[in-house]
C-alpha positions, 0 to 999 in steps of 0.5 A: 596629124599622123605619127609618121608626119610628126616633125621632131623639133631641131634641138642643139645641145651646146656643151659649154666647157671653160676648162678642159683640165688636160687628159686627166679628168673626166671632162673629155670622155663625159662629154663625148658620151653626152654627144653619143646620148644626143645622137640617139634622140636626134639632137645636134651636139656642139662643144664650145671649149677653151683649148688645152695644149695637152688636148689636140685631136678633137671631133669637128663638133668641138669648137675651140672658141672660148678664151683660155685664161684660167679662172680657177687658179688662186690669187690676190685681190687685184688678180681676182678682179682681173678674173671677173674681167676674164669672166666677161671675156669668156662670156663674150666669146660664148655669145659670139659663137652662139649668136653667129652659128647656133641660134639662127639655125636651132629652134631650141638651144640647150646650154650645158655647163658641168664642173664649174666654179662661180667665175665660170658660172658668171661667164655664162650669165654674161653670155646670156645677157648678150643673146636673145633667150627666148628659145634657150635653156640652161642645164647646170649639173653640180658635182660637188657639195657647193651647199657647204662652200664659202661661196655658196650664196654666189652660186645661189644668186647666179642660179636665180639671175639665170632663172630671171633671164630665161623663160619659166621652167628653162633652167634645170639643176642636176647632179649625178649624186642622190646625196647631193641631190637632196642637199642641193635641193634644200639649199637652192630651193629648187629640184635638182635631178639625178643623172646617170653617168654616161661615160662608162663604156669599158673597152674589154682588152687583154691584161698587161701583166701576169698576175699570178704572184701578185694582187694588183691594186690600181689607183687610177688617175692623178694621186692628189692629196684629196685622193689619198696621196699621204695614205698610199705613202704610208701603205707602201712603206708597210713591211710584212709578209703579206705586203709583199703579195701586193703590187700598187699600180700608180701614176709616176706623178705620185712619187711613190717607191717600193721598199725591200720586203714591202709592197711592189709599186709599179709606176705607169705614165701619168696620162693614159689613153682610154685603151690604156686606162681600160687595159689597166682596169681589166688587168687589176684585181682591186681599185684603191680609193683612199679619198678624203671623206670630207671632199667625197662625202656626197660627190660622185666618182666616175672612177668608182662607176667604172670599176663597179661596171668592170666587175672589179673590187673597189676599196673606198673610205668610210662616209663617202658616196662611194661607201654609201653606194656599197652599203646598198649591196651589203658590201660594208667590208669594202669601205674602210679606214685606212690609218692601220696600214697592216689591217688595210693590207690584210683587208686587201688580201681577204676581200680579193678572193672571197666569192661572196664579195665577188657575187655581190659586186656582179649583182651591183655591176647588173644594177649599174649597167641598167642605170649608168649608161648613154642610152639612160642618159639620152632618155633622161635628156628627153624627159628633161626637155619634154617637161620644160616645154609642157 
């Protein structure tokens, strides 16, 4: 048979999203980028998700067929038992849609789950138990240091359960961090492939304000405790001549306020559109990431990746994945301790004007552009599929 007559397999990639997390997290832009990657290699992409009140206008391939019970909320013993029932309901929802709308129309179906807790993974197990699995693959993308969690044995058990349900080589474990890949591979005793971060398309736009008098430092997203809320409370209360040269841009929900002769605080709305997000990324001089070193020791940050892709300077916490990435490009001065606020202020002023740092960021930006993009993600998907069917 000639190349012209080779029939491509009919492949459907199904993103399984138990929690959209509103407009604040990566979930929406991430899976939109996954859909673009799927189209490049002629795969169909369907998203099945639990509806969220803050997310309304979505493409027609996004199907709100999953139950909206919050499996991630803490609770007592009785509530935990109830959540197992909710996970079963979620599994039934997924099975019903796959059985009625996907499986009969697709030669190969890939169920893709990322950003999940053990109960959501359990729901996927229930789904698989309720449908024929001869033509199904499951891809699980781990984002956190699950190998350190108290529930790590549950994830390992559920991974192995899925492996037994499926045909050989149809379960693929993925991550987007080289550090996590090594740790998770050791714990799960299975290879964990590193995937590119696909949602890195920065919209080049005009800036928001005149930056001539201030160094604009932006903290994207919601400033939660693990992302440095307490650190920033101290930083914006620093009163020095140097502090007056800095403007910190942060979401209103942070509750940060300016003080006389200190850092200027510019509060912006909590939920930015993608265009507004890109506009602030273009506006700022520096992206501040005072993230907790334990939470981000091996875990990636989409914000950090977008920052580098935009050619901006990130200042991060030592002993994090972000710091490890900067070390690869001899940018150690951008990984700091945050306790000494006056030193942090001086670091911000120093690095914002250093030509050598900006040159290194440009070099890093070029390397990131080569790997972290939709095309690269699509080729990695194609490789995984072909590897599992040969």
